[in-house]
N, C-alpha and C positions, 0 to 999 in steps of 0.2 A: 549608451553605455550599460546604465542600472538594468535594464531589460536582459543585457548578457548575462551582466552577474546573476540576476535571479533566476532563468534559465537555465545556465549551465553549473552554478552551484549551491545556488539557495541562499538567499539570505533573511534576516525577522524584519519584520515591521518596525522595530525601534532602529537597524541600521537604513533601510530606505527613508526612513525620517530623516535622518541626521545626512544623508547622503542629496534628498530632496529640498530638505528644508522647508518640508509641509507638516501638516500637525501627524498626531500620532492617528486620528482615526481616517485619516484622507492615505498614510501609507498603507492602514491593518486592510481597507476597500481594495488598494492596487494588488497588495500581495494576495489576498481573499480571488480576486476577480483571474491572477495568474493560476493563480493552481489551479482555479475551478476549468481553466481550458485545458489544462492536465489533463486533469482529471476525467474531462467527457472525452477527450483524444484518444485515452489508453483503454476506457470501457468501452470503445468502438472497435480494439485490436485484441479479439482472445487470444490466449497463450495457446500454444499449440506441439505436436513431439511428446517427449518424455516430460511431464512436470514433478516435481518435488513440490509437496503440499503438507503446513503445520498448521496447527494451534495457537495461537500467538495473545498476549495479551497485554496492553498499553497502560501503567498505573500501576500503583502500590496500595499496602492496605492503609484506611484508616487506622490511628490510634483506636481501641477495642473495639473494632469491628471483623468483620470476618475475614477469615484468612484464606489463603489460595485461591482457587480460580472463582470462587464465593464472592469475594470479596465484593463491595458495592464500588467500591473507585477504580475498578478494574474494566475496563471495553475490547471486550473481544474482537479477533481480527483472523482472519484466515491469510495466510504466507504462501504465495504460489510461486516457483520459480522454473523457468522452462530450459532444457539443456540440449545441445547436440548431438550425434550422436558419439562424438568423441568427449562427452561429459562435462562440456562448459557450458557453464552459465549464459543463455543468450537473452529473457526477457524475466520480468518478475512482474506480479499481480499483487497487491496489499490491499485488503478492501473490510472494511470494520462491518463486521455482523451482528444480530440481536442474542446469538449464541449458538452454540452449536449442534443444531438438530438437522434430520435429516432432511426437512423442510427448506431451510437454511441453504445447506448445501446444494441442496438440487439446483433452487434459483439461480443463487453463484455460478454454479458450474457452466447451467444452459449460457448465462449470458459471456461467460469469461473463460471459457475451455472450446478449440474446436474439434468438431466429433473427429474420431479416429484417436483421439490423444492418450496417451499412456498415463495415467496417475499414479505415483508411489507414494502411502501414506503410510501416518503410524497406525495403530490398531484401534485407534476412534472409532466406533462403529458408523458416527453419522457422514463418513468419509466415502463410504461403499454407492452413495446418494449421486455420485461423477456417473456412474453407469445410465443413471438416466438420463444422462446428455451425450449417450450414446460415445462414452467414453470407456476403456480396459481401465480396472483397477487392479492394484497390487497393496495390498496391507501386510507392511511386517511390524511384528510387536516390539517395539524400543525396550521396554522393559523399567524404562524411567531411570531417574540417575543422572550425575553426572556423565558418565559414559555413554548416554544412548543420542546424545547431541554430536557426537564423535564417529556416527556410523558413517560410510561412505554414501549408503542410496539418499542421506537427506543432509549431507554437508553442506551445498550452496545454499540450501534455504534456511538452515540453521546459520550460517555466516551471514547473510542478506538480514536476518531477526536480528543480529549482536549488531551490525553496522548502520542499518536504520534507528535503531533505539539507541545508539550512544551518537549519534549525529544529531537526533531531537534534542539529549540531554545536552550537547554541546552546542546547538546551534538556537535555542530557543529558551527562554526565563521560565515559561509554561506557558501553554496551550491549553485551551476546552475540548476537552474530551466530544463534545458535540462537532467539533472541526476537525476534530481527526482525521475522518477518508479525505480531505485535499491535500493535509499534508504527508499523508503517505505515499498518495498522488504522486505529490512534488518527487519524492524518492523513485517513485517507480519511472517518471516520467525521465527523468536526468539519466539513469543507469540503464534504461532499455535503447539511450541514444548517445550511447555513449563512444559507439565507434564513429559517430557524423557527428562531432562537435561543430566544424566548420559548418553545417548546415541547420545547426539546432537554431538559430535567431531566425531567418527566414523561414523556416516550416513552420515554429510557433506561429510569426507574424501572421503568415499567411491563415492556418488553422484559428488565431485569435478573431480575424475580421469576419469569420462564418459562425462564430460559436453565439447563440443567444445572449443577448444581453443580460445579465447577473446586478439587480439592484440592490442597494443596499438591505433593504428589508426582508431581502430571501438570502441575502449572505449572513445575515445575523442569526438565521433560522438553523436547525440543527439539518446537517447534511441527512437524505436519505442513506438506507442500508443495502449492500448490495452492490 
């Protein structure tokens, strides 16, 4: 039952601790291992079709520190949502990057996009690197400001960015930036399987049994980028 709750809705380590009656460290390790399975599974299934992408950041400014994208407390991640011919969202992928540079986007796109995908982005220059993964690229200059997030071409990626950020704030007291990739993967995993909720637990168990072990020493380290 606890695995069902975790896989389908997501729960915090503190909730697992209370439900299972184990120490916080045990509950934290369990949650991290579950999310690692989710991440590795979705990393093996690239997006396809028409894909909306945008740059995003997790965290706020430190008092007296840099503001905006240059803040030391902001972790950059790329948000991508694939849509079908009717424009409905099908799958999503949120991946932490070292920064929004051509080399980073090129590496990401070769791993997370299928050849022939049509990528729609804003005017950020680095996104043109998706063509190195044999994808088409269309750039739309949004102009910034509140109105830019309402453009139809980016409605789903912007919606999912907002949903994920709100969910993180509402579910977790705090998460370390170095573990952010797993938490983003958790939301992506559940979103991508929302049409088959009855199969989520059996499919998760099947994949978990085939995922390499992740000892606590590796769990506590920073996740790899990309």
